[in-house]
C-alpha positions in Angstrom: 115.8 60.0 77.4 118.5 61.7 80.1 120.3 63.1 76.9 117.0 64.7 75.5 116.4 66.1 78.7 119.7 67.7 79.3 119.6 69.0 75.5 116.2 70.6 76.1 116.3 71.4 79.5 115.7 75.4 78.8 112.6 74.7 76.6 111.0 72.1 78.8 111.3 74.7 81.6 109.9 77.3 79.8 106.9 74.9 78.5 106.4 74.0 82.4 106.4 77.7 83.2 103.8 78.2 80.3 101.5 75.5 81.3 101.5 76.5 84.8 100.7 80.2 83.8 97.7 78.9 82.1 96.6 76.7 85.1 97.0 79.9 87.0 94.9 82.1 85.0 92.0 79.3 84.2 91.9 79.4 87.9 91.7 82.9 88.2 89.6 83.8 85.5 86.2 82.8 87.0 87.2 84.5 90.1 87.6 87.9 88.1 84.6 87.6 86.1 82.5 87.3 89.2 83.6 90.5 90.3 81.6 93.8 89.0 84.0 96.2 87.1 83.4 99.0 89.7 85.2 96.9 92.3 87.6 95.8 89.9 88.6 99.4 89.2 88.2 100.7 92.8 90.8 98.1 93.8 93.2 98.8 91.0 93.2 102.5 92.0 93.7 101.7 95.6 96.7 99.2 94.8 98.2 102.1 92.8 98.0 104.4 95.5 99.3 101.8 98.2 101.9 100.9 95.9 103.3 104.4 95.8 103.8 104.3 99.3 105.3 100.8 99.1 107.7 102.3 96.6 108.9 105.2 98.7 109.7 102.5 101.7 111.7 100.3 98.9 113.6 103.4 98.1 115.1 103.6 101.7 115.8 100.1 101.5 117.5 100.2 98.4 119.3 103.2 98.9 121.4 101.5 101.9 121.6 98.3 99.5 123.4 100.4 96.8 126.1 102.3 99.5 127.0 99.2 101.6 125.4 95.9 100.2 123.3 95.6 103.2 119.8 94.9 103.4 118.0 96.9 106.2 115.8 95.1 108.4 115.4 98.2 110.6 113.7 100.1 108.0 110.3 99.5 109.1 110.8 100.6 112.7 113.0 103.6 111.4 109.6 104.4 109.8 107.6 104.1 112.8 110.2 106.2 114.8 110.2 108.8 112.5 106.2 109.3 112.4 106.1 109.2 115.9 108.7 112.1 116.2 106.8 113.9 113.7 103.4 113.5 115.6 105.2 114.5 118.7 106.2 117.9 117.5 102.9 118.3 115.5 100.4 117.6 118.6 102.4 119.4 121.1 101.2 123.1 121.3 104.5 124.1 122.1 108.2 122.6 122.6 110.6 123.3 125.4 113.4 125.4 124.5 115.7 123.3 126.4 114.7 120.2 124.7 114.5 121.7 121.0 118.1 123.0 121.8 119.3 119.7 123.0 117.8 118.0 119.8 119.4 120.7 117.5 122.9 120.6 119.0 122.9 116.7 119.1 121.9 116.8 115.3 124.5 119.5 114.3 127.4 117.7 116.2 126.8 114.5 114.5 126.6 116.1 111.2 129.8 118.0 111.6 131.7 115.1 113.1 130.4 112.8 110.3 134.2 112.9 109.1 135.6 112.6 112.5 135.5 114.4 115.9 138.6 116.4 114.8 136.1 118.7 112.7 134.8 120.2 116.1 138.5 122.2 116.2 137.6 123.9 113.1 136.4 127.6 113.6 134.5 127.7 110.4 132.4 124.5 111.3 131.9 125.7 114.8 130.7 129.1 113.6 128.2 127.4 111.0 127.2 124.7 113.5 126.3 127.3 116.0 124.3 129.2 113.6 122.4 125.9 112.2 121.7 125.2 116.2 120.1 128.4 116.7 118.1 128.4 113.7 116.8 124.8 114.3 116.2 125.8 117.8 114.1 128.5 117.1 112.0 126.1 114.4 111.2 123.6 116.8 110.5 125.9 119.4 107.7 127.5 117.5 104.6 127.7 119.4 101.0 127.5 118.4 98.5 125.1 115.7 99.3 127.7 112.9 103.2 126.7 113.0 102.6 123.0 113.8 103.6 121.8 110.1 107.1 123.7 110.1 107.7 122.5 113.5 106.9 119.0 112.7 108.8 119.0 109.6 111.7 120.6 111.4 111.7 117.9 114.3 111.2 115.0 112.2 114.1 116.1 109.8 116.4 116.7 112.9 115.4 113.5 114.7 115.8 111.2 111.7 119.0 112.6 110.7 120.3 112.0 114.2 118.8 108.6 114.2 120.4 107.5 111.0 123.9 109.2 111.8 123.9 107.5 115.1 123.0 104.1 113.8 125.9 104.4 111.2 128.4 106.1 113.3 128.0 103.8 116.5 126.7 100.3 114.8 127.5 99.7 111.2 130.7 101.8 110.9 132.8 99.7 113.3 131.5 96.6 111.4 133.4 97.8 108.3 135.6 95.0 107.0 133.8 92.7 108.5 131.8 89.8 106.9 128.5 91.3 105.3 126.5 89.1 107.4 127.2 90.6 110.7 125.9 94.0 109.5 122.9 92.2 108.3 122.5 90.8 112.0 123.0 94.3 113.3 120.3 95.7 111.4 118.1 93.2 113.2 119.6 94.3 116.3 118.7 97.6 115.8 114.9 97.0 114.9 114.5 95.4 118.2 115.9 98.5 119.8 113.9 100.7 118.0 111.0 98.5 118.9 111.6 98.5 122.5 112.3 102.6 122.5 109.3 103.4 120.5 107.2 101.5 122.9 109.0 102.8 126.2 108.5 106.4 125.0 105.0 106.4 123.2 103.6 103.0 124.5 102.0 100.5 122.1 98.6 102.4 121.7 97.5 103.2 118.0 98.1 106.8 117.3 96.0 109.0 114.8 98.3 111.4 112.8 95.9 114.1 111.5 98.3 115.5 108.7 95.5 115.5 106.1 93.0 117.0 108.1 93.2 120.0 106.2 92.0 118.6 103.0 88.5 119.0 103.9 89.0 122.9 103.7 89.7 122.3 99.9 86.4 121.4 99.3 87.1 117.8 98.5 85.1 115.0 99.3 86.3 112.6 101.6 86.1 109.9 100.3 85.9 110.7 96.6 82.8 108.8 95.3 82.1 108.2 91.4 78.7 106.8 90.8 79.1 104.4 87.9 76.1 102.0 89.0 74.7 102.5 85.3 78.0 101.8 83.5 80.0 99.8 85.8 77.7 98.5 88.1 78.5 100.0 91.6 80.0 103.0 93.1 84.0 103.7 93.0 85.6 105.2 96.0 89.0 106.6 96.2 90.5 107.6 99.9 91.4 111.2 99.7 93.9 110.7 102.4 95.5 107.9 100.3 95.7 109.9 97.1 97.3 113.0 98.8 99.9 110.3 100.3 100.6 108.9 96.9 101.1 112.3 95.6 103.4 113.2 98.2 105.3 110.0 98.3 106.0 110.6 94.3 107.2 114.1 94.9 109.8 112.6 97.6 110.8 109.9 95.2 111.2 112.3 92.4 112.9 114.8 94.7 115.6 112.3 95.6 115.9 111.2 92.0 116.8 114.5 91.3 119.1 114.7 94.2 121.1 111.4 93.2 121.3 112.4 89.6 122.3 116.3 89.6 124.2 116.7 92.7 127.9 116.0 93.5 126.5 114.3 96.8 124.6 112.2 94.5 127.3 111.6 92.2 129.6 110.6 94.9 127.0 108.3 96.1 126.6 106.6 92.9 130.6 106.0 92.5 130.6 104.8 95.9 127.6 102.3 95.0 129.6 101.2 92.0 132.9 100.2 93.8 133.9 101.6 97.0 137.5 100.7 96.7 137.6 102.3 93.1 136.0 105.6 94.5 138.2 105.6 97.7 141.3 105.5 95.3 140.0 108.8 93.6 139.8 110.5 96.8 136.2 109.9 97.8 135.5 109.7 101.6 133.9 106.6 101.6 132.9 106.4 105.1 131.1 110.0 104.8 129.1 109.0 101.9 128.1 106.0 104.0 127.0 108.3 106.4 125.1 110.2 104.2 123.4 107.5 102.6 122.2 106.2 106.0 120.5 110.1 107.1 118.9 110.0 103.7 117.2 106.5 104.0 116.3 107.6 107.5 114.5 110.8 106.1 113.0 108.8 103.5 111.6 106.1 106.3 110.4 109.1 108.0 108.4 110.4 105.2 106.9 106.9 104.3 106.3 106.9 108.1 104.2 110.2 108.3 102.4 109.4 105.0 101.4 106.0 106.1 100.2 107.2 109.5 98.3 110.1 107.9 96.5 107.4 105.4 96.0 105.0 108.4 97.5 105.5 111.8 100.7 105.0 113.6 100.6 101.6 115.3 103.3 98.8 115.9 102.0 97.3 112.6 103.6 99.9 110.6 107.0 98.3 110.7 105.1 95.1 108.8 104.9 97.2 105.9 108.7 96.9 105.5 108.3 93.2 105.1 106.0 94.0 101.9 108.4 96.3 100.7 111.0 93.7 100.8 109.1 91.8 97.7 109.0 95.1 96.1 113.0 95.7 96.5 113.5 92.2 95.2 111.0 92.1 92.3 112.5 95.5 91.1 116.2 94.7 91.6 118.5 95.1 94.9 120.2 98.0 93.4 117.6 99.4 91.0 115.7 102.9 91.9 113.7 102.4 88.7 112.9 99.2 90.3 111.9 100.1 93.6 109.1 102.4 91.8 107.8 99.7 89.6 108.2 96.6 92.3 106.3 98.6 95.0 103.3 99.6 92.6 103.2 96.3 91.5 103.2 94.8 95.0 100.2 97.2 96.0 98.4 95.9 92.9 98.8 92.5 93.8 97.9 92.9 97.3 94.5 94.7 96.6 93.5 92.2 93.6 94.0 89.4 96.0 92.1 91.0 98.8 89.3 91.4 96.2 89.5 87.7 94.9 89.8 86.1 98.2 88.0 88.3 100.9 88.1 87.2 104.6 91.6 86.0 104.1 95.1 86.9 104.7 95.9 86.0 100.6 96.7 89.8 100.0 99.3 90.7 102.6 100.8 87.2 103.6 101.0 85.3 100.2 100.3 87.1 97.2 103.1 89.3 97.1 105.4 86.5 97.9 104.0 84.0 95.3 104.4 86.9 92.5 108.1 87.4 94.0 109.0 83.8 93.6 107.7 83.5 90.2 109.6 86.6 88.8 112.8 85.5 90.7 112.7 82.0 88.9 112.4 83.7 85.5 114.9 86.7 86.4 116.8 85.8 89.6 118.1 89.3 89.5 114.8 91.2 89.4 113.2 93.4 86.6 116.0 96.1 86.5 118.9 94.3 88.7 122.2 94.2 87.4 123.5 91.0 86.4 126.9 90.6 88.3 129.4 88.0 86.8 132.2 86.9 89.2 135.3 85.4 87.6 137.3 82.9 89.6 
C-alpha cells in the first residue's frame, strides 16, 4: 500500500484537487443560480474596475521586489501619504513660495545626490538643479482653482519622489549586504513611521478627494445606469468615478511598461533585477538603479492612492488595500509585471463575487482572495507567471 501511494502520489494529488474543485462548484452553483443575471454582470464589472487599481498597487510592490528582492510592507502607507500630498496641493487655493521652494530644493538635492554627495561639487549638476528648483517652485506656487490639477500633480510627484529616495537612502541602502529579513523588517518599521506621520499632519478623519468632480461636466450620468429589467432582471449600475479610475490606472500601468521596456533606465533596471552582481560587473551603478526603483514605486503608490481616494476617499483604511494587493502579487508571480495585472484583476473579481454571494460578511475582503491564493500556490508555487528558480548546491 505504501509503495502504491508513493508511486502514484502525483496522480492521487491531482485527483484529490479535482474532487475538491467539484465539491466547491456544487456548493457555489446554487448560490450563483439564485442571483439575477443583472447583479452578476454588475458585480463582474465592478470587480474588473476595482481589480485595475489593485493591479497598479501590485505593480509598485513588484517593482521593489524585482529590484531588491524585498517585499515592501510600507507600500500601503506610501499610497495614503501620496494621496494626502496630492490633496494638500489640490484643496489649497495657494501654496507659500517658501514652502514650495523648500520642497523643490529637498527633492532636487536628493535626486542629484543619488550617486553620492560629491555630485553637489559639479557645476553642471548645480546649474541643472537650480533650474529644476525654480521650475518646480513656480509650478507648486501656482494659485487659483484653474491651476489646482497642475499644482497637485507637481506637489504629489515631488513629494512622492522625495519620500521614495529618503526611504531608500537612509533605511534600505545601509542594509545592503545584510540578511534580506532585515530589509523586510525595515519596511514594516517604515510603515509604522508613515502611519504616525500621516496622523500627526492630517489627522485620522476620512477626507474626500474630489478629483473626478469634473466628470459631471462631460454630460455623463453618475452613476451610469443600464436598464435591463426586461432581459436580465434588473438595473446594472457602473460607478463613473471607478470607471475613470480604472482607465487612468491602466494608462499608468502601460506607461510604466513602456518605460521599463524601451528606455535606457528601464533596461538597466531589468538587468539589475536579473542579477545585481553581473549588472555591477558590466558597469551599471546598482545603487542608483535601486534608488530609481524606490522613487518609481513611490510614484506608482501615489497614483494608486489618488485614484482610489478619488473613487472612494482618503482614510486610514486605504493601506489595507495593499494587503489585498499582496495576494495579487503572489498570485501573478513575485517578479512578473504581467502577473501583477492579471493577479489584481482576478482578486478584484473574486472579492466582488464573494461579496455578492455572501452578503453581510467579510468573505470578500478577508477570506476569498486568500483562499484563491492558497489554491493557486498549491498548484503553482511560483504564481501564474512566476519564474522557477532552481538552486544547485
